[in-house]
Residue frames as a rotation matrix with the C-alpha (Angstrom) as fourth column:
MET 1
-0.151 0.913 0.379 -44.87
-0.674 -0.375 0.637 -83.14
0.723 -0.160 0.672 -89.92
GLY 2
0.562 0.394 -0.727 -44.86
0.136 0.823 0.552 -86.44
0.816 -0.409 0.409 -88.04
SER 3
-0.436 -0.861 -0.262 -42.07
0.424 0.060 -0.904 -85.18
0.794 -0.505 0.339 -85.76
SER 4
-0.275 0.377 0.884 -44.58
-0.656 -0.746 0.114 -83.31
0.702 -0.549 0.453 -83.56
HIS 5
0.782 0.621 0.057 -45.47
-0.492 0.558 0.668 -86.61
0.383 -0.550 0.742 -81.88
ARG 6
0.149 -0.812 -0.564 -41.88
0.213 0.583 -0.784 -87.61
0.966 -0.004 0.260 -81.17
PRO 7
0.843 0.185 -0.504 -41.21
0.513 0.000 0.858 -88.04
0.159 -0.983 -0.094 -77.40
ALA 8
0.726 -0.606 0.325 -38.74
-0.631 -0.775 -0.036 -85.73
0.274 -0.179 -0.945 -75.72
PRO 9
-0.086 -0.847 -0.524 -35.26
-0.265 0.527 -0.808 -87.14
0.960 0.070 -0.270 -75.05
GLY 10
-0.916 -0.370 0.153 -35.21
-0.258 0.252 -0.933 -89.31
0.306 -0.895 -0.326 -71.93
ALA 11
-0.155 0.930 0.333 -38.98
-0.974 -0.088 -0.208 -89.76
-0.164 -0.357 0.920 -71.85
HIS 12
-0.970 -0.046 0.238 -40.57
-0.035 0.998 0.050 -93.20
-0.240 0.040 -0.970 -71.57
PRO 13
-0.577 0.793 -0.197 -43.78
-0.777 -0.459 0.431 -92.95
0.252 0.402 0.880 -73.60
ALA 14
-0.065 0.587 -0.807 -45.00
-0.109 0.800 0.591 -96.51
0.992 0.127 0.012 -73.08
ALA 15
-0.497 -0.199 -0.844 -43.92
0.729 0.431 -0.531 -96.80
0.470 -0.880 -0.069 -69.46
GLY 16
-0.989 0.053 0.135 -45.29
-0.109 -0.885 -0.454 -93.35
0.096 -0.463 0.881 -68.62
ARG 17
-0.255 0.965 -0.054 -48.86
-0.717 -0.151 0.681 -94.53
0.649 0.212 0.731 -69.22
ARG 18
-0.319 0.118 -0.940 -48.59
0.386 0.922 -0.015 -97.38
0.865 -0.368 -0.340 -66.72
ARG 19
-0.130 0.365 0.922 -50.55
-0.768 -0.625 0.139 -96.99
0.627 -0.691 0.361 -63.53
GLY 20
0.587 0.586 0.558 -51.40
-0.807 0.371 0.460 -98.84
0.063 -0.720 0.691 -60.33
SER 21
0.640 -0.269 0.719 -50.42
-0.213 0.838 0.503 -102.48
-0.738 -0.475 0.479 -60.00
VAL 22
0.870 -0.341 0.355 -48.82
0.471 0.366 -0.803 -102.63
0.144 0.866 0.479 -63.46
LEU 23
0.475 -0.714 0.515 -46.35
-0.358 -0.691 -0.628 -99.90
0.804 0.114 -0.584 -62.59
GLU 24
0.484 -0.271 0.832 -45.73
-0.856 0.055 0.515 -101.32
-0.185 -0.961 -0.205 -59.11
LYS 25
0.847 -0.174 0.503 -44.91
0.183 0.983 0.030 -104.74
-0.499 0.066 0.864 -60.57
ALA 26
0.719 -0.611 0.332 -42.45
0.327 -0.126 -0.937 -103.16
0.614 0.782 0.109 -62.99
ILE 27
0.372 -0.574 0.730 -40.75
-0.743 -0.656 -0.137 -101.36
0.557 -0.491 -0.670 -60.10
LEU 28
0.568 -0.122 0.814 -40.58
-0.642 0.554 0.530 -104.46
-0.516 -0.824 0.236 -57.90
ASP 29
0.895 -0.283 0.345 -39.22
0.426 0.770 -0.475 -106.54
-0.131 0.573 0.809 -60.78
ALA 30
0.587 -0.693 0.418 -36.60
-0.059 -0.552 -0.832 -103.86
0.807 0.463 -0.365 -61.34
VAL 31
0.494 -0.388 0.778 -35.53
-0.870 -0.217 0.444 -104.11
-0.004 -0.896 -0.444 -57.70
LEU 32
0.714 -0.201 0.670 -34.81
-0.040 0.944 0.326 -107.83
-0.699 -0.260 0.667 -58.04
ASP 33
0.805 -0.439 0.400 -32.96
0.508 0.160 -0.847 -107.24
0.308 0.884 0.351 -61.31
GLN 34
0.524 -0.608 0.596 -30.85
-0.450 -0.792 -0.412 -104.52
0.723 -0.053 -0.689 -59.73
LEU 35
0.602 -0.300 0.740 -30.01
-0.684 0.285 0.672 -106.62
-0.412 -0.911 -0.034 -56.68
GLY 36
0.779 -0.267 0.568 -28.79
0.377 0.922 -0.084 -109.35
-0.501 0.280 0.819 -59.01
SER 37
0.625 -0.520 0.582 -26.67
0.604 -0.150 -0.782 -106.99
0.494 0.841 0.221 -61.12
VAL 38
0.051 -0.629 0.776 -25.34
-0.165 -0.771 -0.615 -104.33
0.985 -0.097 -0.143 -58.73
GLY 39
-0.476 -0.245 -0.845 -26.04
0.667 0.525 -0.528 -105.82
0.573 -0.815 -0.086 -55.29
TRP 40
0.457 0.654 -0.604 -27.47
0.889 -0.305 0.342 -104.22
0.039 -0.693 -0.720 -52.16
ASN 41
-0.080 -0.571 -0.817 -24.73
0.589 -0.688 0.423 -101.62
-0.804 -0.448 0.391 -51.86
GLY 42
-0.935 -0.345 0.085 -25.10
0.255 -0.484 0.837 -100.53
-0.248 0.804 0.540 -55.47
LEU 43
-0.264 0.918 0.296 -28.89
0.914 0.140 0.380 -100.45
0.308 0.371 -0.876 -55.51
THR 44
-0.929 0.040 -0.367 -30.39
0.097 -0.933 -0.347 -96.95
-0.356 -0.359 0.863 -55.61
ILE 45
0.049 0.995 -0.083 -33.90
0.315 -0.094 -0.944 -95.60
-0.948 0.020 -0.318 -56.06
GLU 46
0.165 -0.047 -0.985 -32.68
-0.745 -0.660 -0.094 -93.81
-0.646 0.750 -0.144 -59.16
GLY 47
-0.802 -0.544 -0.248 -31.28
-0.579 0.604 0.548 -97.02
-0.148 0.583 -0.799 -60.60
VAL 48
-0.636 0.663 0.396 -34.50
0.455 0.736 -0.502 -98.89
-0.624 -0.139 -0.769 -59.90
ALA 49
0.280 0.780 -0.560 -36.55
-0.061 -0.568 -0.821 -96.15
-0.958 0.264 -0.111 -61.55
ALA 50
-0.175 -0.421 -0.890 -34.35
-0.910 -0.275 0.309 -96.22
-0.375 0.864 -0.335 -64.63
ARG 51
-0.969 -0.200 0.147 -34.61
-0.152 0.946 0.287 -100.01
-0.197 0.255 -0.947 -64.84
ALA 52
-0.364 0.916 0.169 -38.40
0.624 0.375 -0.686 -99.80
-0.691 -0.144 -0.708 -64.52
GLN 53
-0.731 0.009 0.682 -38.51
0.586 -0.503 0.635 -97.00
0.348 0.864 0.363 -67.10
THR 54
0.544 0.839 0.021 -40.27
0.701 -0.468 0.539 -94.59
0.462 -0.278 -0.842 -64.80
GLY 55
0.126 -0.468 0.874 -39.40
-0.260 -0.866 -0.427 -91.51
0.957 -0.173 -0.231 -62.78
LYS 56
-0.727 -0.470 -0.500 -37.92
0.328 0.402 -0.855 -91.75
0.603 -0.786 -0.139 -59.31
ALA 57
-0.708 0.545 0.449 -40.86
-0.700 -0.622 -0.351 -89.74
0.088 -0.563 0.822 -57.98
ALA 58
0.254 0.828 -0.500 -43.12
-0.695 0.516 0.501 -92.67
0.673 0.220 0.707 -58.84
VAL 59
-0.105 -0.376 -0.921 -40.97
0.390 0.836 -0.386 -94.89
0.915 -0.399 0.059 -56.62
TYR 60
-0.939 -0.344 0.029 -40.76
0.124 -0.416 -0.901 -92.42
0.322 -0.842 0.433 -53.72
ARG 61
-0.337 0.892 0.303 -44.54
-0.829 -0.433 0.354 -91.95
0.447 -0.132 0.885 -53.74
ARG 62
0.577 0.595 -0.560 -44.94
-0.357 0.800 0.482 -95.63
0.734 -0.078 0.674 -52.90
TRP 63
0.591 -0.464 -0.660 -41.84
0.739 0.640 0.211 -96.44
0.325 -0.612 0.721 -50.82
SER 64
0.963 -0.170 0.210 -40.12
-0.234 -0.913 0.334 -94.06
0.135 -0.371 -0.919 -48.44
SER 65
0.252 -0.920 0.301 -36.93
-0.778 -0.007 0.629 -96.10
-0.576 -0.392 -0.717 -48.07
LYS 66
-0.231 -0.489 -0.841 -34.70
-0.867 0.496 -0.050 -98.57
0.441 0.717 -0.539 -49.86
VAL 67
-0.944 -0.127 0.306 -35.33
-0.283 0.790 -0.544 -101.16
-0.172 -0.600 -0.782 -47.13
ASP 68
-0.144 0.974 0.177 -39.12
-0.311 0.126 -0.942 -100.99
-0.940 -0.191 0.284 -47.53
LEU 69
0.328 0.226 -0.917 -38.80
-0.932 -0.082 -0.354 -101.20
-0.156 0.971 0.184 -51.30
VAL 70
-0.563 -0.624 -0.542 -36.58
-0.690 0.716 -0.108 -104.27
0.455 0.314 -0.833 -51.19
ALA 71
-0.820 0.307 0.483 -38.78
-0.216 0.615 -0.758 -105.98
-0.530 -0.726 -0.438 -48.59
ASP 72
0.220 0.965 -0.141 -41.87
-0.498 -0.014 -0.867 -105.55
-0.839 0.261 0.478 -50.78
ALA 73
0.118 -0.252 -0.961 -39.95
-0.971 0.173 -0.164 -106.79
0.208 0.952 -0.224 -53.84
LEU 74
-0.882 -0.467 -0.062 -39.01
-0.434 0.858 -0.276 -109.97
0.182 -0.216 -0.959 -51.97
LYS 75
-0.476 0.787 0.393 -42.58
-0.226 0.322 -0.919 -110.49
-0.850 -0.526 0.025 -50.75
ALA 76
0.452 0.688 -0.567 -43.88
-0.701 -0.118 -0.703 -110.17
-0.551 0.716 0.429 -54.29
GLY 77
0.129 -0.507 -0.852 -41.11
-0.935 0.223 -0.274 -112.23
0.329 0.833 -0.445 -55.88
LEU 78
-0.811 -0.471 0.348 -40.75
-0.571 0.766 -0.296 -115.18
-0.127 -0.439 -0.890 -53.54
PRO 79
-0.168 0.782 -0.600 -43.05
-0.527 0.443 0.725 -117.99
0.833 0.438 0.338 -54.68
PRO 80
0.435 0.365 0.823 -44.80
-0.896 0.265 0.356 -120.02
-0.089 -0.892 0.443 -51.99
VAL 81
-0.769 -0.637 0.045 -43.20
-0.638 0.770 0.009 -123.29
-0.040 -0.022 -0.999 -50.98
GLU 82
0.228 0.906 -0.356 -45.53
-0.912 0.326 0.247 -125.98
0.340 0.269 0.901 -52.27
ALA 83
0.400 0.004 0.917 -46.01
-0.559 0.793 0.240 -129.47
-0.726 -0.609 0.320 -50.91
LEU 84
-0.532 -0.647 -0.547 -43.90
-0.845 0.358 0.398 -132.13
-0.062 0.673 -0.737 -52.58
PRO 85
0.542 0.718 -0.437 -45.63
-0.739 0.655 0.158 -135.20
0.400 0.237 0.885 -53.98
ASP 86
0.405 -0.346 0.846 -44.81
-0.535 0.661 0.526 -138.48
-0.741 -0.666 0.083 -52.28
ALA 87
0.020 -0.514 -0.857 -42.16
-0.983 0.145 -0.110 -140.12
0.181 0.845 -0.503 -54.48
GLY 88
0.824 0.415 -0.385 -42.65
-0.359 0.909 0.212 -143.45
0.438 -0.037 0.898 -52.71
SER 89
0.447 -0.736 -0.508 -39.16
0.778 0.600 -0.184 -143.61
0.440 -0.313 0.842 -51.22
LEU 90
0.594 -0.336 -0.731 -36.91
0.470 -0.592 0.655 -141.67
-0.653 -0.733 -0.193 -48.90
ARG 91
-0.477 -0.868 0.135 -34.37
0.593 -0.205 0.778 -141.11
-0.648 0.452 0.613 -51.66
GLY 92
-0.347 0.419 0.839 -36.94
0.847 -0.243 0.472 -139.92
0.402 0.875 -0.270 -54.14
ASP 93
0.729 0.655 -0.199 -38.48
0.668 -0.616 0.418 -137.53
0.152 -0.438 -0.886 -51.63
LEU 94
0.372 -0.663 -0.650 -35.11
0.434 -0.495 0.753 -136.08
-0.820 -0.562 0.104 -50.64
ILE 95
-0.657 -0.589 0.470 -33.97
0.677 -0.188 0.711 -135.57
-0.331 0.786 0.522 -54.23
GLY 96
0.079 0.782 0.619 -37.27
0.838 -0.389 0.384 -133.84
0.540 0.488 -0.685 -54.96
LEU 97
0.799 0.160 -0.579 -36.70
0.528 -0.648 0.549 -131.56
-0.287 -0.745 -0.602 -51.97
ALA 98
-0.117 -0.948 -0.297 -33.13
0.484 -0.316 0.816 -130.75
-0.867 -0.048 0.495 -53.04
ARG 99
-0.555 -0.037 0.831 -34.25
0.823 -0.171 0.542 -129.95
0.122 0.985 0.125 -56.59
MET 100
0.528 0.821 0.218 -36.97
0.740 -0.571 0.356 -127.62
0.417 -0.027 -0.909 -55.30
LEU 101
0.645 -0.352 -0.678 -34.50
0.418 -0.581 0.698 -125.83
-0.640 -0.734 -0.228 -53.02
ARG 102
-0.475 -0.855 0.208 -32.00
0.633 -0.168 0.756 -125.46
-0.611 0.491 0.621 -55.86
SER 103
-0.163 0.498 0.852 -34.68
0.888 -0.302 0.347 -123.99
0.430 0.813 -0.393 -58.09
ARG 104
0.849 0.513 -0.128 -35.48
0.507 -0.723 0.469 -121.38
0.148 -0.463 -0.874 -55.44
MET 105
0.283 -0.833 -0.476 -31.82
0.530 -0.278 0.801 -120.66
-0.800 -0.479 0.363 -54.72
TYR 106
-0.704 -0.669 0.237 -31.13
0.515 -0.251 0.820 -119.78
-0.489 0.699 0.521 -58.35
SER 107
0.301 0.829 0.471 -34.37
0.945 -0.327 -0.028 -117.94
0.130 0.453 -0.882 -59.03
ARG 108
-0.102 -0.300 0.949 -34.19
0.284 -0.923 -0.261 -114.17
0.953 0.242 0.179 -59.31
SER 109
0.681 0.419 0.600 -35.63
-0.436 -0.427 0.792 -113.84
0.588 -0.801 -0.108 -55.80
GLY 110
0.894 -0.388 -0.226 -33.24
0.444 0.690 0.572 -116.43
-0.066 -0.611 0.789 -54.42
GLN 111
-0.009 -0.924 0.383 -30.27
0.854 -0.207 -0.478 -114.61
0.521 0.323 0.790 -55.89
ALA 112
0.127 0.131 0.983 -31.55
-0.169 -0.974 0.151 -111.37
0.978 -0.185 -0.101 -54.34
LEU 113
0.960 0.256 0.115 -31.77
-0.165 0.183 0.969 -113.05
0.227 -0.949 0.218 -50.94
ARG 114
0.543 -0.822 -0.171 -28.20
0.839 0.533 0.104 -114.33
0.005 -0.200 0.980 -51.16
VAL 115
-0.150 -0.568 0.809 -26.98
0.497 -0.751 -0.435 -110.86
0.854 0.338 0.395 -52.09
LEU 116
0.489 0.422 0.764 -28.77
-0.381 -0.684 0.622 -109.34
0.785 -0.595 -0.174 -49.10
MET 117
0.991 -0.098 -0.088 -27.32
0.126 0.508 0.852 -111.85
-0.039 -0.856 0.516 -46.68
ASP 118
0.277 -0.952 0.132 -23.82
0.946 0.246 -0.212 -111.37
0.169 0.184 0.968 -48.09
GLU 119
-0.387 -0.508 0.769 -23.82
0.571 -0.787 -0.233 -107.57
0.724 0.349 0.595 -48.24
CYS 120
0.474 0.661 0.582 -26.23
-0.027 -0.649 0.760 -106.20
0.880 -0.376 -0.289 -45.65
ASP 121
-0.739 -0.595 0.316 -24.96
-0.324 -0.097 -0.941 -105.10
0.591 -0.798 -0.121 -42.28
ARG 122
-0.853 0.349 -0.388 -26.71
0.515 0.685 -0.515 -106.46
0.086 -0.639 -0.764 -39.21
SER 123
-0.635 0.626 -0.453 -29.10
-0.080 -0.637 -0.767 -103.54
-0.768 -0.451 0.454 -38.80
HIS 124
-0.316 0.515 -0.797 -30.40
-0.943 -0.258 0.208 -103.89
-0.099 0.817 0.568 -42.35
ALA 125
-0.772 -0.029 -0.635 -30.38
-0.248 0.934 0.258 -107.69
0.586 0.356 -0.728 -42.42
GLU 126
-0.897 0.435 -0.072 -32.69
0.236 0.336 -0.912 -107.80
-0.373 -0.835 -0.404 -39.42
HIS 127
-0.355 0.793 -0.495 -35.37
-0.726 -0.567 -0.389 -106.06
-0.590 0.222 0.777 -41.49
PHE 128
-0.078 0.276 -0.958 -35.43
-0.910 0.373 0.182 -109.02
0.408 0.886 0.221 -43.85
MET 129
-0.908 -0.418 0.014 -34.99
-0.389 0.832 -0.395 -111.93
0.153 -0.364 -0.919 -41.42
GLU 130
-0.397 0.832 0.387 -38.66
-0.327 0.265 -0.907 -112.27
-0.857 -0.487 0.167 -40.48
LEU 131
0.441 0.535 -0.720 -39.55
-0.844 -0.024 -0.535 -112.39
-0.304 0.844 0.441 -44.16
ILE 132
-0.267 -0.646 -0.715 -36.83
-0.811 0.551 -0.195 -114.94
0.520 0.528 -0.671 -44.91
VAL 133
-0.917 -0.047 0.395 -37.76
-0.310 0.706 -0.636 -117.14
-0.249 -0.707 -0.662 -41.97
GLY 134
-0.157 0.971 0.178 -41.48
-0.363 0.111 -0.925 -117.03
-0.918 -0.210 0.335 -42.78
ARG 135
0.600 0.444 -0.666 -41.22
-0.731 -0.035 -0.682 -117.45
-0.326 0.895 0.304 -46.56
VAL 136
0.238 -0.632 -0.737 -38.16
-0.705 0.410 -0.579 -119.69
0.668 0.657 -0.348 -46.94
ILE 137
-0.693 -0.710 0.129 -36.74
-0.598 0.465 -0.652 -121.30
0.403 -0.529 -0.747 -43.82
GLU 138
-0.487 0.536 0.690 -39.83
-0.608 0.359 -0.708 -122.47
-0.627 -0.764 0.151 -41.96
PRO 139
0.604 0.729 -0.320 -41.65
-0.745 0.376 -0.550 -123.84
-0.281 0.571 0.771 -45.03
GLY 140
0.101 -0.659 -0.746 -38.49
-0.675 0.505 -0.538 -125.73
0.731 0.558 -0.394 -46.01
LYS 141
-0.813 -0.373 0.446 -38.22
-0.579 0.449 -0.680 -127.21
0.054 -0.812 -0.581 -42.53
GLU 142
-0.003 0.906 0.423 -41.85
-0.719 0.292 -0.631 -128.28
-0.695 -0.306 0.651 -42.65
LEU 143
0.613 0.193 -0.766 -41.31
-0.749 0.451 -0.486 -130.07
0.252 0.871 0.421 -45.95
THR 144
-0.392 -0.838 -0.379 -38.27
-0.567 0.545 -0.618 -131.90
0.724 -0.027 -0.689 -44.60
GLY 145
-0.689 0.202 0.696 -40.20
-0.632 0.302 -0.714 -132.87
-0.355 -0.932 -0.080 -41.49
GLU 146
0.430 0.899 -0.078 -42.98
-0.786 0.331 -0.522 -134.25
-0.443 0.285 0.850 -43.67
ILE 147
0.297 -0.424 -0.856 -40.44
-0.664 0.552 -0.504 -136.32
0.686 0.718 -0.118 -45.64
VAL 148
-0.774 -0.604 0.189 -39.06
-0.531 0.456 -0.714 -137.74
0.345 -0.653 -0.674 -42.39
ARG 149
-0.317 0.735 0.600 -42.55
-0.685 0.259 -0.680 -138.61
-0.655 -0.627 0.421 -41.15
ARG 150
0.608 0.489 -0.625 -43.37
-0.792 0.430 -0.433 -140.33
0.057 0.759 0.649 -44.44
GLY 151
-0.110 -0.768 -0.631 -40.17
-0.581 0.565 -0.586 -142.33
0.806 0.302 -0.509 -44.20
ILE 152
-0.793 -0.115 0.598 -40.87
-0.595 0.360 -0.719 -143.38
-0.132 -0.926 -0.354 -40.63
ALA 153
0.179 0.956 0.234 -44.35
-0.753 0.286 -0.593 -144.54
-0.633 -0.070 0.771 -41.67
ARG 154
0.649 0.026 -0.760 -42.86
-0.661 0.514 -0.547 -146.53
0.377 0.857 0.351 -44.58
GLY 155
0.922 -0.330 0.202 -40.16
0.103 0.713 0.693 -148.01
-0.373 -0.618 0.692 -42.37
ASP 156
0.473 -0.804 0.359 -37.18
0.768 0.177 -0.616 -146.63
0.432 0.567 0.701 -44.28
VAL 157
-0.061 -0.498 0.865 -36.37
-0.289 -0.821 -0.493 -143.89
0.955 -0.280 -0.093 -41.74
ARG 158
-0.706 -0.272 -0.654 -35.35
0.511 0.445 -0.736 -144.53
0.491 -0.854 -0.175 -38.13
ALA 159
0.332 0.931 -0.150 -38.14
0.754 -0.166 0.636 -143.76
0.567 -0.324 -0.757 -35.70
ASP 160
0.450 -0.211 -0.868 -35.81
0.728 -0.476 0.493 -141.58
-0.517 -0.854 -0.061 -33.63
ALA 161
-0.550 -0.689 0.472 -34.62
0.834 -0.425 0.352 -139.44
-0.042 0.587 0.809 -36.57
THR 162
0.436 0.854 0.283 -36.65
0.814 -0.509 0.279 -136.47
0.382 0.109 -0.917 -35.40
SER 163
-0.195 -0.579 -0.791 -33.96
0.802 -0.558 0.211 -134.05
-0.564 -0.594 0.574 -34.20
GLU 164
0.765 0.496 -0.411 -34.64
0.233 -0.808 -0.542 -130.45
-0.601 0.318 -0.733 -35.16
LEU 165
-0.073 -0.878 -0.472 -31.14
-0.469 -0.388 0.794 -130.38
-0.880 0.279 -0.383 -36.68
VAL 166
-0.363 -0.049 0.930 -32.12
0.558 0.789 0.259 -132.97
-0.746 0.613 -0.259 -39.29
VAL 167
0.593 0.728 0.343 -34.30
0.716 -0.282 -0.639 -130.48
-0.368 0.624 -0.689 -41.16
ASP 168
0.703 -0.381 -0.601 -31.35
-0.360 -0.919 0.162 -128.08
-0.614 0.103 -0.783 -41.55
VAL 169
0.009 -0.866 0.500 -28.93
0.177 0.494 0.851 -130.51
-0.984 0.081 0.158 -43.18
VAL 170
0.150 0.052 0.987 -29.99
0.951 0.265 -0.159 -130.38
-0.270 0.963 -0.009 -46.85
PRO 171
0.893 0.179 0.412 -30.30
0.335 -0.877 -0.345 -126.57
0.300 0.446 -0.843 -47.21
ALA 172
0.740 -0.669 -0.071 -27.19
-0.345 -0.468 0.814 -126.01
-0.577 -0.578 -0.577 -45.07
MET 173
-0.009 -0.764 0.645 -25.09
0.417 0.584 0.697 -128.38
-0.909 0.275 0.313 -47.19
MET 174
0.403 0.219 0.889 -26.38
0.915 -0.101 -0.390 -126.86
0.004 0.971 -0.241 -50.41
MET 175
0.990 -0.035 0.136 -25.52
-0.035 -0.999 -0.002 -123.34
0.136 -0.003 -0.991 -49.32
TYR 176
0.488 -0.863 0.131 -22.12
-0.245 0.008 0.969 -124.46
-0.838 -0.505 -0.208 -48.01
ARG 177
0.015 -0.483 0.875 -21.22
0.734 0.600 0.319 -126.25
-0.679 0.638 0.363 -51.22
HIS 178
0.695 0.300 0.654 -22.35
0.684 -0.556 -0.472 -123.27
0.222 0.775 -0.592 -53.29
LYS 179
0.945 -0.326 0.019 -20.22
-0.312 -0.885 0.346 -120.86
-0.097 -0.333 -0.938 -51.28
VAL 180
0.321 -0.879 0.353 -17.15
-0.076 0.348 0.935 -123.11
-0.944 -0.327 0.045 -51.12
THR 181
-0.095 -0.361 0.928 -17.07
0.821 0.498 0.278 -123.97
-0.562 0.789 0.249 -54.82
GLY 182
-0.481 -0.022 -0.877 -18.39
-0.196 -0.972 0.131 -120.65
-0.855 0.234 0.463 -56.09
ALA 183
-0.938 0.165 -0.304 -20.29
-0.269 0.201 0.942 -122.60
0.217 0.966 -0.144 -58.76
ASP 184
-0.010 0.998 0.068 -23.94
-0.978 -0.024 0.206 -123.42
0.208 -0.065 0.976 -59.24
LEU 185
-0.333 -0.019 0.943 -25.03
-0.521 0.837 -0.167 -126.72
-0.786 -0.547 -0.288 -57.73
ARG 186
-0.590 0.081 -0.803 -25.30
-0.729 0.375 0.573 -129.51
0.347 0.924 -0.162 -60.27
GLU 187
0.521 0.818 -0.243 -27.69
-0.672 0.568 0.475 -132.44
0.527 -0.084 0.846 -60.27
GLU 188
0.234 -0.491 -0.839 -24.88
0.291 0.859 -0.421 -134.75
0.928 -0.146 0.344 -59.18
ASP 189
-0.778 -0.472 0.415 -24.17
-0.199 -0.441 -0.875 -132.47
0.596 -0.763 0.249 -56.20
LEU 190
-0.050 0.858 0.510 -27.76
-0.971 -0.161 0.176 -132.87
0.233 -0.487 0.842 -55.03
VAL 191
0.672 0.305 -0.674 -27.62
-0.283 0.948 0.146 -136.63
0.684 0.093 0.724 -55.43
ARG 192
-0.277 -0.857 -0.434 -24.38
0.266 0.365 -0.892 -136.85
0.923 -0.363 0.127 -53.43
VAL 193
-0.666 0.109 0.738 -25.90
-0.660 -0.548 -0.514 -134.85
0.349 -0.829 0.437 -50.56
VAL 194
0.407 0.904 0.130 -28.80
-0.891 0.363 0.271 -137.29
0.198 -0.226 0.954 -50.49
ASP 195
0.718 -0.072 -0.692 -26.87
-0.088 0.977 -0.193 -140.54
0.690 0.199 0.696 -51.00
GLU 196
-0.148 -0.931 -0.334 -23.76
0.380 0.258 -0.888 -139.79
0.913 -0.258 0.315 -48.95
ILE 197
-0.899 -0.176 0.402 -25.26
-0.249 -0.549 -0.798 -137.77
0.361 -0.817 0.450 -46.10
MET 198
-0.289 0.875 0.389 -29.03
-0.952 -0.304 -0.024 -137.98
0.097 -0.377 0.921 -45.74
ILE 199
0.459 0.472 -0.753 -29.60
-0.441 0.856 0.268 -141.67
0.771 0.209 0.601 -46.46
PRO 200
-0.319 -0.608 -0.726 -26.94
0.409 0.603 -0.685 -142.80
0.855 -0.516 0.056 -43.95
LEU 201
-0.907 -0.042 0.420 -28.19
-0.302 -0.630 -0.715 -140.22
0.295 -0.775 0.559 -41.46
LEU 202
-0.257 0.932 0.256 -31.86
-0.963 -0.225 -0.148 -141.14
-0.080 -0.285 0.955 -41.64
GLY 203
0.099 0.391 -0.915 -32.06
-0.665 0.710 0.232 -144.67
0.740 0.586 0.330 -43.00
THR 204
0.742 0.184 0.645 -32.73
-0.610 0.586 0.533 -147.73
-0.280 -0.789 0.547 -40.91
ARG 205
-0.323 -0.924 0.204 -29.85
-0.754 0.381 0.536 -150.18
-0.573 0.019 -0.819 -40.70
GLY 206
-0.756 -0.070 0.651 -30.04
0.213 0.914 0.346 -152.57
-0.618 0.400 -0.676 -43.61
ALA 207
0.352 0.934 -0.062 -32.88
0.267 -0.164 -0.950 -150.69
-0.897 0.318 -0.307 -45.27
PRO 208
0.077 -0.303 0.950 -32.65
0.996 0.060 -0.061 -150.08
-0.038 0.951 0.307 -49.01
ALA 209
-0.751 -0.520 -0.406 -31.45
0.519 -0.846 0.123 -146.65
-0.407 -0.119 0.906 -50.07
GLY 210
-0.423 0.667 -0.613 -34.80
-0.377 -0.745 -0.550 -145.72
-0.824 -0.001 0.567 -51.50
GLY 211
0.155 0.578 0.801 -35.76
0.471 0.670 -0.574 -148.13
-0.869 0.466 -0.168 -54.25
ASP 212
0.743 0.180 0.645 -36.34
0.669 -0.239 -0.704 -145.88
0.027 0.954 -0.298 -57.25
GLN 213
-0.289 -0.945 0.155 -33.81
0.952 -0.301 -0.058 -143.39
0.102 0.131 0.986 -58.47
GLY 214
0.077 0.387 -0.919 -35.98
0.588 -0.762 -0.272 -140.38
-0.806 -0.519 -0.286 -57.71
GLY 215
0.940 0.309 0.146 -35.72
0.282 -0.462 -0.840 -139.29
-0.192 0.831 -0.522 -61.33
ALA 216
0.423 -0.845 -0.328 -31.97
-0.528 -0.524 0.669 -138.85
-0.736 -0.110 -0.668 -61.00
């Protein structure tokens, strides 16, 4: 007698009742999950719908293309870059920056970004570059610039250490080390980037390397 309420094979009774923003969030979360597991080339609308436990028609009603769907998933998934507290030293500030960047690199959204940059051809990658620049690159540069200005004011950074290339060094080294080793960056990797590259690059001659240990 109770079998009359049993869902048909393949149906998603709980997911089928979702509407509006709840369903959209499930779909966008599924996009990031799929990028992490099957990559850009393997991602399909059908696969996203299955992961979100909905029908593909629900996805197509909201997004007409894979590119638009992925772009909206990144917009929703990328957290804002927040200001870093002043650690009181150049070393402490730089280690805090490196830790924040690592956290974003290995977040679900960060992994999705790396997949897109590795797998997308130029025509598709260009669709995501404005988003990446606005949400990731420029905020990271601003934070690094703020760290340099703090250090100059404290006297532990050279007054002329204002080249636009300076702000690229930490994220560039982190990405390079990740790609070369094929392993996740460890705490000691971050500390080495700071102590062996950034402190000599930015520090005033004879200035201490940053006083505290920056929590390392």
